[in-house]
N, C-alpha and C positions, 0 to 999 in steps of 0.2 A: 177550522180556517183555513181558505184555500190559497194557493200561492198566487192567484190572479188577482187577488186583493192588492198585491203590492206592483201592479203594472206601472201605474201612473208614474211612480218613483222611478221604475227600471228606464222606463222611457227617457225620463229625463237625464240619467247620468249613463246610459249604456255606451255611448259613443267615449266615454273617458274612461270605461272600466273594460275595454277591449282587452281580451286576455292573449289574443293571437301573438306569435312572434312578429309576423307583417305588419301589424297593425301596432306595435309597441310605439313606434315614433310619433304617429299620428296622435294616439291617445294621449300620449304625455304633451304634445304640442296643444291638443284641445284642454287639457288639464290647465295648463298656464294659463289658458284665456278665461276659464271660468272657475277660480276659486271659492266662489259662493255657492259652486253645486256639491262642494265637499266637506263644509262645515255647516251644521246644523245646531242652531241655538233653541234651548227650550225657555220659552218665556212665558209662563203661566198664565199671565194676566191677558195674553193675547188669544189663548186658548179657550174656545167656547166650550162648554160642559159636552163631553161626548167626541168633540173633535179629533181628528187623528193629529199626532205629533209627527212632524218629518223624521226628525231623530229616531224615533221608535219605529217608524215605517223603513227607513233606509237600513237600520240593524239588521229587521227580519226578512227584507228583500234579499241581503246579501247573504244572510243563513239559509234561504231557500234557494240560492244559486250554488250554495257549497256540492263540491263534486267527491271530494276525496279526504280533506281534513281542515279541522277547525280546532284552533288552539285557542282557547278563552280563559283569563285570569280574571277573576269576578270578587269584590268585596260583598257588595250586595246582589241578589240574584232571586227575585221574587215574581217578575211580569210573567203571567202564564202564558202570553202569547209567544213571548221569547222561548220560555221553557218546552213549548209546544212544538215549536220551530227546530230546536235544536233535538228534540225527540223525534221529530220526522227525518231529520238529516241521518240522526244514528240509524234508524230502520232502513234508510236506503244505503246503507253502508259507508256512510261517512265516519272517519274516525275522529269522535269528539272527545277532547282531551279539557278538562275543568279543573282549575286550580283555584280553590278558595280559602277564607280566612277562618281560624278557629274559633273567634267570636260571635261569628255570624249565625243566623238560622238558615238552612238550606232545605228544610221540610219540604218546599215546593217539589223538588225533583223526585222524592220518594215515589217508588213503583214506576218510575219513567224509564227504567234501565240505565240512566246515565250514572256515570262513575265520577264521583269527586274527590280530588286530592287536597287535601287540607295542608297548609304551609306549617311546617314543624320547628320552627323557630319563634323566639321573643318577639313581638312585634306583629302588627297586622298585615295580611296580604291585602295592600289596599290599591293594587293596580286595578284599571278598568280597560282591559285592552282584549281584543279579539284578532286573531290572524287567520285568514279564510285562504285556503289552496295556494297559497303563496302569490295571491292574486291581490287581495285587499286587505287593509289594516285599518281597524275601527278602534278608536281609544277617544279620551277626553276628559271631561271633570265628573260627568255623571255615573252614578252606580246603574246597573241593569235592572232596574226596578220601577215599580208604579210611581214613585216618588221621584226617580231620576229622569223618567221619560216625559212626566207629565205635571208635576207640582213643585220641583224645584228650578232655580235658574241655574243652567248648564250649558256647557257646549259639548257637543259630540262631533267627530271627523271620521271621514272615511276615505283613505287614502289609496289610490292604485300604486303596487309596488312591483318589482320586477322580482325574479327569484332569487337573484344573489341578496337583495335588499330582505327580502322575506326569510333568507337563511340567518343573515345578521340579526334581525329582529327577534326571530325564535330563540337563538343562542342568548341574546341579551336578556329576554324576559325570563329565561329559565334560569339564568346565571346568577348565584347569589355572590360569588367571590371572583378575585382575578381583576385585571384590568383591560376593560375593553374599549376599543374606540367608540365614540359617539355615533348612532345609527344615521346615516344621512337620509333624508326624507325629501319629498316634493316639496314645493314652496319654499325653498331655501330652509328646509327644516332639518332639524336634529333632534334625536332623543337618547336621554339618559336615564338611567334606573337604579333608585336607591333600595337598599341602604349602600349597595356597592359603590354608586356615584355620589353619595350624599352630600360629602363635603364640597365635591365640586360643585352639585346644583346649588348648595348656599353660596358658594363664591361667584356663581354665574348670576345668580340675582343680586348680590350685593354690588357686583362690577356694573350690571346694566342700569342699577338704580343710579350710582355714584357717576356715570358715563352719561346720563341723561341730559340733554342740554335745554330743552324746552318744556317738556310735558312729562307727567307720570301720571297714569291712571290704572287702578287696579281694584278688581272685585276678588273679595278674600272671604272664605267660610272660617278660617282659623289662623290666628296669627300669634304665635307666643315667643317668636324669635326676637330678643332684645335689638340684635345688630341690624336688623332690617328697619327697624323704629329709627336707629341712630341714623343709618344712611337716608333716610326719607327726610328725618330733620334737618340734616345739613343741607340736602338738596333744596328744601324751602328756604332756608336761609340765604342760598345762593340766588335764589329768584325762579327756581323752576315750579312750574305749576302743578301742584299736587291734587289729585281728586280720589279719594278713596271711599269704597262703598265696602262696608262690613254686613256680615249676617248679622240678623237681629236674634241671636240665640235663643231668648226668652220671648220673641214676639210680643214685647213690652215696650218696644220704643227706647230702651236704656242699654247702655254699654255694660259689659259684664265687669262688676267692679275688679279694679286692679288688672284688666286686661291690656294688651300692648294698644288697642284700638283707643282705649280712653286717654293711654299715655301719650299716644301720638296726638291725639285731638287736644288735650291739655296743654301740651308745651308748644303747640303751633302759636297760641297767644293771636295777638294782633295780626297775624301774616293774612293779608288778604289774599294773598294768589293758593291759597290753600283751603281745600274743604274737605271734611268728613261727614259720611253719610251713613245711615241704617237703613237697610233693603226695607221695601215696603211689600214684599210678597206675602200674600195671605191665602193662598191656594191651598189648602189642606183638605185630608179625608181620615174618617175615622176608620180604624180596624182593631178590634179586639179591646176595644174600650180605650184606645189611644189615639191621638191626633199625628199624622205624618204628612211631610212636605211642608209648604211655606218657608221656604229656607233659599237662601242665596247660597248656592254648593260650588260656586266658582273658584278656582285658585290661579286667577288670570292677571297677569301684569303687563301694559302697554307702554313702551317707551317711546318718547317722541312722534307717536303715531305712525310707527314704523317697525317696531319692533315687537313682538308678541312672544311671552313665557307663560305656559300654562300646562296643565294636566292633573294627575291627583295628588301632587305634592303640597300641602299645607305649609305655611310659614311657621313650622315647628321644629323642633331638636328630635321628637318622636320621628317624624318623617326623615329628617337626615339620618339618624343613627339606627333605626330599628324596623321601620316598616318597609314594607315591598311596594316601591312607587314607581310611577312614571312621570316624566318631566320632559316637555317639548318647547322648542325654541324655533318661532319661525321670524325670518328677516325679509320676508315679502311684503311690501308695503300694501299690495292689494288684499292680503290676508289681515294686516293690521287694521286696515278701514272697515271691514265687517265686524271685527272685534269692537273698533271704536264706536260703531253703530249700535251693536249691543249694549256697549257700556252706556251710552247716551238713553237708550230705551229704560235701562235698569235705574239711572240717577233719575229721571223723570218721575219713578215711582217711588224713589227713596227720600228719606227725611234727613235734611241738613241738621247736623247735630250743634247744638250751641257750645259754646266754650268761654272761659273767662279771658279777657284781653291782658289779666295782671300777672304776666309771666316773664318777669325781668332778666335780660341777660346778666350773667355775672363773667364779664370777660377774663380769660386767662391765656397763659403761653404754654406751648408744650416744646421742650428741648431736648435732644439726645443726651443722653447722660453717659452711657457705654452702649458696648453692643448688644447688651440684653435688658437694656432699660431706660427711660425717659423720666424727665423732671417737669412736673406741672408748677407753675406759678400763678399765682392770683388768690383770690377768697377762698379759704378753705372750707369745704363742705363735708360734714360727715354723713354716712348711709346715703350718698350718691353713687350713681353707677357711671362707667367710663366707657366708652367706646372709641377704639383706637384703629385707626386704618392705615396701613402702610404700604409705600412700594406700588407697585403697577406690574403689569405683564403678569409673568410666571411666578413672579414674588410677590404678588399682591396677598396680604392676609388682613385680617380683622381680628383684634383680640378685645375680649369683653371683660371688664372688671364690674363684677355686681357688688352693691352695698359697701362702698370702699368706707373705711375707717377713717380717722384723721392719720392722712398720709405724712409719717415723719420726713422733713424736707421737700415734700411735694414727690419723693421717689417712689415709681411706678415699676415694678419689676414683670417682665414678659414672661416669666416661669409662673407668676400668680394669677393667669388668665382664666377665665371660667371656662367651662365645658361648651359654652354657646361660641365660642372665638371657631373662626374659619381659616383656613389654609395653613400653611406650614409656620404655626407661630415660634417654633423653636430655632428659625433662622434668624441669625443676628441682624441687628439694624446695621444698614450701611449707610455711610455718611451722604451718598447721593441720592438716598431715597426721599420721596415725598412722604410727608406725614399728616393726617387730617385727624380731629377729635369732636366727639361730643359728649359732655358730660350733662347728667340728667339728676335734677333740673338745673336749667340755665343756658346750656350751649356754649359754643366757642369752639374756635380751633386756630391752628398756627400753621404756617408752610404748607398751606392749603392749594398747592399748585400740582393736582394730580395731572398725569398724562405726560408729564416731562422724563420720567425715570423708570427704568426697567431694571434696577440693581445692576445697570452695566452689562447686562448678559445679552449676546446676541440671539437673534430669532433663528430657531433651528429650521432649516427647509429639508432636509432629509436625514435619515438614519445612518450612520457610520458603520459598516459590517465589520466589526471585530472579531478576529480570531482567539486573539489572547492577549491578556495586559498584566504586567506587574506595576504596581504603584510604588512598591518600596525600592524596586531595582530601577523604575524609570524607562519602561518601554512598553510599547504597544504595536501589534501585529495585526495589520488589517487583511482581510480576505482578498483584497483586489488593490491595486495600484492607485495611491491617492495622490494629491496636490495639497497639502498643508504646511504652513509655516508658524503656527502659533494656536494655542487652546486657552480656555478659561475651564477651572476647577471648581464645582460647587459641592460642598458637603456640608452635614449638619453644623459645621462650625463657621460656616460663611463661604464666600467667594473669592476666590485668585484669579489673578491673569490680567491681561494676556500674557502668558510664558511662550517661552520660545521652544520648537520643535525641531530636532534634526533630522533629517531623513538618512538612513544606513542602506535603504534600498527601498524600491518604489513603495512596497507595502510595510516597511519596518521603520519605525520612528523611536528615537531617544528623547527624553526629557528629563528635568530635575526629580529626584525622587519626591514622592508625596507622601502624605500621612497615610498609613492604611485606614481604611473605612469605605462604605457606602458614599460613591460619587457620582455625579453626572459632569461629563466631558463634552465642552464645546469646542469643534475645530474650526479653523479659520483658513481660507484659502488666500494665496498671496496676490492674485490680481482678478480673479473671476469673482470675489465675492462669496465664494462658495462656503457655506457654514453647514456643518453636519454635527450630531450629537450621539453620544452613547452613554450606557449606564454601566457602571462596574459595582458589583455586588462582594462584600468581604465577608458576610455572614449568612447563617442560614435564612433569617428573616430580613427582608430590605427595611432600613431606617425609614420609619414615617415621614419623616422630612422629605427625603429623597423620592419616597412614593407619592408625597402630594405634589411635589413639582413634577415628576413624570406625567401626573394626570394633567394637571395645568397646562402642560405643554400640549396635550392631546386637544383640550378644551379650546386652545387658542389657536387650533388649526395645525398644530404640529404633526410628526409622524410618531407612531408607538416606537419607544426606545427598548428593545429587549436587553436585560441585564446580562453581563458577562462575569463570570466569577473572576475574582482577582487571584492571581497567581502566586 
């Protein structure tokens, strides 16, 4: 196969993949004008037998252009054209790094000279990403396989990146540990990687759903997270239009028994503003006596026609806690429009699923009981599951309680929440927080005033450079003069403040002694409205609640807060 085969695609995108420093600004200006040139949808029903796939052609074209390094994270890799292109790149001196998953068959690269490293941890290496020459980043929902490029509904995207962004991508893709900032990408995009960022990915999906104002559309290969189901049901009740297309796993036109897709469809009842579909892709091929392809392989959510969340991350706890995943968010409305167009094409081929209208509500109320529990009042239900959404901003968390027994006095303790819960669930409930709940079956909520509360904490606009601090003695020494007059203190036991600060010197302040432990401190200026944050760590390992809050700050656009050891 000759490189010249890819010339038409190359001409299409050459301008926006200009790699010279002088052309960088021009390239990105063109990129802004042509988002459709960088997102390639695999729509098998529109591919004639033997016809080229633009996604396939684009990936091959970029590999043929590689000059010195290719970093590829592959779950499936069996496409012979792609393997041949990687082999040619290696032969011409390109450093080709391949990382795969222990559960997959990579026999296609035998005798090619390509070296594959397998992830050596529990869980899948499920990322689908290729970084080429610190120049272009390829990712999406599809595997680098015949099925992924030709027979499954997918999206691939190829984004031009500068050297700094490429270095951030390389670190983020390779790192399994630590707290990294989201990598910023073109089209108002950002990337997170699981399982390191798994809980923040789950939190981002939940908040995107609960913040929707008019419409939620999604195409999903696998959905087993009950909190996402509850969030969708709450929004359907509020009048948000819900359209869901699920993979028909058995290609038989039926939900998998007990699946979240079946649960969602069943509880929607008479809601006329919501519709659940099973995809209609029947593009399959036979290999070694087995059928392949014919699936909707997307993991894509579109909110209000303006915001897209996609990547390799299925809506599952395995994706959150164990698998290596890539997750992307794009907030460019033009990108959202081309995803909506792909959704509408998939919907036209999909089958709307019937459901019973007999799903009566069982109204109940929820009231705070104390800092670590709430009380349910209403018709008692055994073997129901409860999802509870609390707070907003960095304090947002979602608690899931599966198969509740008869609840004595209707009292539900936060500590009994199941592992599906999201966010810092150990943080006590504050009186100012909003609360929303969903009980399955039946539904219902109370105090559903989301968006008006952020636990009373200020928004951090910069990190405070701290030299040293003593919580017990009540002093803090900054690395440079600062102008603060008060602060909030947030620990696993809750938040306090604002409390006064006394300036002893321009860079040294006193305050009332604090309880020793891991804490976040938020400093406020007297007139300028300046807000800065700091992390204080008292033990060898950072408290999980504080760790989650730091990560939430990053996700909400705040700065990274390095932790300073408590004196």
